[in-house]
N, C-alpha and C positions, 0 to 999 in steps of 0.2 A: 401437608407440604404442597406448595403450588407446583404445577407442571411447567415445563418450558413453554408450552403453548399459551398458558395463562399469563406468563410473565413477558411475552414477546411484544412489548410496546417499544416504539422507537424512542430515541433520546428526546428530552423535552425541548420545545420551542424556546429559543433564547439561551440554551445551554452552551457549554464549551464547544461541543461538536457542531452545534448549529452554526457557529461562526467560523470554525476551522475546516469542516469537511467540504464546504462549497467554495471556499476561497481558492483562487487560481494557484496559490502557492502550494496547494496540496499536490499539484501535478509534479512538482519538483521532488517531493518526498516519496512518491510511490515506487520508483525504481529501487530505492534502498530497502523498502519493506519487502518487495518481491525477491530481491537477492537473498535476504535473510530467510525467507520462506523456503526457497529452493535449495538453500544450503543444507537443509535437512534431507538426508539421502532418500527417504520415502517420498517426500514432497517433490524433490527434484526429479525422481524417477517418474512420478505421475505426470508432471509437466512435460518431461522429455518424451514420454510415450503417448500422451493423449492430447496435449495442448496444440493449438494452432499458432503458437507464438512465433514460429518460424515462417509459416506460409501466409499468415494473416495477422502480423503483429499490430497493425493499426486498428483493425476491426476488433481484435481481442482486447486491446487497451481501451477502446471506446466502450465495449460491453462491460468490462470490469469496472470502469469509472462510473458508468450509469448505475450499475448494481450497488456500488458503495453509496452513491448519492441517494438511492432509493431507501437503503437501510436507515439513513438519517432523516431524510426529508419526505419520504414516501407516505407517511401516515398509515392508512389501512393497507396500502400496497406493500409495506415493508415486510410484514409477515409472509405474504404470498411470495415475495421475492426470495426470502429465506427458504421456504419450502421448495421453490423451483431449483435453487442451487443444490440443496441436498439430493433432490431427485436426479439432477444432472450428474452428481458425483457418485451415485450408487454403482455405476458400471466401471468406475475408474479403479483398476487394480492391476497388479503385475508383480514383477520382481525387481528390486533395486540393484545397484551396482555391486553390492556385497552379497547378492544371492538371497536376500531376505524378502519374503512376501510382504506386500503392502496393499492396503485398501484406503482410498481417499477419505472414507468416513470413519476410520479408526479414530476414536476420540483423541488420542495423544497427538496424531498428525493434524487433524482438523482444527484442534484447539491452538496448535502452534501457528498455523497459518493466520488465524485471527489475532493471536497474541502479539505478533510482530508490529502491528499498527501502533500500539500504545508507545513503546520505547522510541520508535522512529518519529512519530508526531511530536513527542515530547522533546526529543533531542534536536530536531530540526528547528523548533521554535527559537532556540538560542541564536540561530543565524538569520532566520527569515522573518521573525516577529519578536514580540516581547516575550521573554521567558515566563512561564506559568508561575503564579504564586502557589504556595502549598495547597491552599483551598481549591484553586483551579485544577491543580494536578490531581487531587483526590476526586474532584468532580469528573474530570476527563476519564479517569479509570472506571468510575462507577458507570458512566455513560457508555464506555466501550464494552463493559460487561453486558449492558442492555443490548447492544448490537450483537454480541455473541449469542444471547438468547434468541434473537431474531433468526440467527443462522442455525439454531437448533443445538447449540452447545450447552450441555447441562452444567449447572453450578458446580457440581462435584468435579468437573473436568477442567475448571479454570480457577486459579487463586481468586479469592473473594475480596482481598484487600491488597493495597500496595505493599504492605509489609510481607505478605505471603507471595506476592508476585516476583520480587527480585531474587529470592533464593531459587524459585522455580525457573526463572529466566536464566540465571547463571548456570544451573544444572544442565539445561539444554545446550547452552553454549559450550560447556566443558565436555559433555559426553556425546553430543550428537552432530553438531555442525561441522561441515567440511567444505572445501572448494569443489563442489560437484561439477559435473560437466556443464550443467545449465548455468551455474554461477559463472564459470569461466567464459561461457558464451555471452552472457549478459554484460560482462566487463571487458569483452574483447574490444580493443581500440579501433578496429577497422572491419566491422561485420558487413555482410552482404545483405543489407536491409532493402526490401522492396520500396519502390517509390510510394509515398503516402497517397492514398486514394480517397481521402475524406476532404470535405470542405467545398467551397464554391468552385465552379469550373475554371475560372481564371487562375485560382491558386493551384489547382491540380496541374494545369498546363505549365505554369511557372516552375513547379517542383519537378516535373518531368524533364524540363530543359536544364535545370541547375543541379539535379540530384547527384550526378557523378562528382561534382565539386563539393556539394553540401553534405553528402552522406558521411564521409570520414570525419568531418568537423562535428557533425551532430553526434557521432559515436563517441568522440573524445569528450564532449560535454556530458553526455549521458554517463560515461564511465566516471568522470569527475564527480558528478552529483550523486551517483549511486554509492560510491565509496565514501565521499565526504559527508553525506548526511546520514550515514549509518553510524550508530553509536560505536565508540572506539573499542569497547569490549567485544562487540560482534565482529568488527573488522579483524581483530586479533584472533578470534576463534576460527574464522574462515581462512585467515592467512592473507589478507589483502593489505598491500603496502600503502602507507599514507605519510607524506613527508611534511616537514615544517613549512616548506615553500608552498605546497598545496594548501595547507591550513591557512596561510596568510591570504592566498588567492580566494579561498572560500569565504573568509571573513570580509574581504572587500566586496565580493559578489553579494553577500548577505546585506551589507550596508546599503547597496544600491536597491535591492529588493525591498528592504524596510522603508526606504525613502520614497519609492515610487508607488508600490501597490496600495498602501492605505489611502492615497489621494485620488485613485482612479474612481470613476463613476461606477455605480453598482453593476451596470450592464457589462462592464469590462472586468470588474474585480471578481464577480461570482459566476460560477458555471450555470448553465441553463436550468437544470432541475432545482438547484438552490435558489436561483433568482425567482422562479415561479413560486416556490414554497414561501420565500420571504415576502413576496407581494401578497400572497394569500393570507399569511399570518397578520400582516398589517391591516388587511381588509377586514 
């Protein structure tokens, strides 16, 4: 039997993830995946106790995005990034809101964090791009399993086929997920987010001047996309409300995204790590 280390190759160049993971539209889907992750009490407690998402949300987001890009586009660096993440999570442990002990590397919890990406990416495509064909869907899942191996997730801890995934997924929704404190904070319509400190100096100055006006509006958009791009069965399990009016707004928003993003030049459509990898692959 192959070990995880022997199997930890990144997804193939030209695969489904190759086109999806570096596209700027992925930025719109990540909040929904994060909310599903922290809706698990153990994961939510780990983030609540150990993450810098309150004090440094922009830095944390930047680091998480770079890590995800490295899993897909990093080549030989992908496995090293997976080992770094496991090492970082070794010390994350504590007690959740129900008084139960947790450790970040418990296979059940670590696998769930990874698993959320597949249903969110798949569902969001209905709004932000062309829905996947059955063949693309199966390829996406197979490639997402490859990413899981990079992260050190053993095959025995993740369903190996789509047919096995959905019962596993529904079982977690039915038995584990809830509106944890971190979920409520992520969908809070008026959070106290610090001013973004990334980007060129002129942008940072502009944001400092406009942030009191911009922040609550940004928070409402984040809430809208977090809940809207979350699969409906996950919304229901967590107890997040979604109306018909919101659904119509999301469909209109998706129409604009589908019309605009595909015609953007590559330097605007793809994130930096993906752009460099795509250029190298063409070369």
